[in-house]
Every structure is written in C-alpha cells, then in structure tokens.
N, C-alpha and C positions, 0 to 999 in steps of 0.2 A: 549489592544489589544484583540479582540474578537477571530480572528483566526479560525472561525468554517467554515466548508464546508461539502458538501455532496459528496458521492461516490456511484452512483447509477446506473451506467452502464460503461462498459469496452469493448474495442475493442475485436476481436475474436483473433487477435495476442498475445494481454495481456493475454487472458484467456487460450491460448494454451501453455504458458510458463510452464516448470517444476516446480512444487512447487505450482501452482494455486490451490486453493481448490475448489474441485467440488461443495460444499456447499456454495460458497460464497455469502452472502447475502448483499442487498444494506444497506448502512449506510447513513441514513438522516442527521444526527446531530453529526457530528464529532467535537469534541472540544479538545483543548490542553490537552495534557496527556493521550488521548486516544491511543490505540495501532491500526495501520493501516498496511495494505499491501502495500509495496513499491518495485519498480524495481530499481536496482542500478547496476554499473559495478561489475561483479564477483571479489571477493577477490583473489582466487586462481588460475584462469583461464581467459581465453579470453571469452567475451560474457557478459550476464546479467544473474542476479539472482533475485528471489522474497524472500523477507524477510518481518518479521514484526518489525515495529519500532514504538516508541513513537513520536506523532504528537506535535509540538511547541518547544518553546524555553526555555532553562533553564537559569535563571540568575546567 
C-alpha cells in the first residue's frame, strides 16, 4: 500500500479552528508514519479539535 497524499490547501473554516498553526506549510509528500494535522470530534467537549496524528496503519 502506498498511502501517500498531499495537503497543500485548506478551507478558511479549517484554518479558523483553534489550534491551527499560523505557520502551517503545504505538505506535498505525506507518507505512512508521517505526523499530520487532523480534525476530530473533541474528547472532552462538544465540537471539534485539531490534533497531530500519525498517518497510516499499524499491523
């Protein structure tokens, strides 16, 4: 499985979320095991949050 992708633009709504880094750079070659910014349901409250997570599957 290749599993590579690029993250080079985001919506203004995504960029306005708390925790979005002001210096977020485009990532053109994201491969499994790279750390990426993701949006998920907040664990301790209603709404959503931005966190860093590893991309890919661990066997």
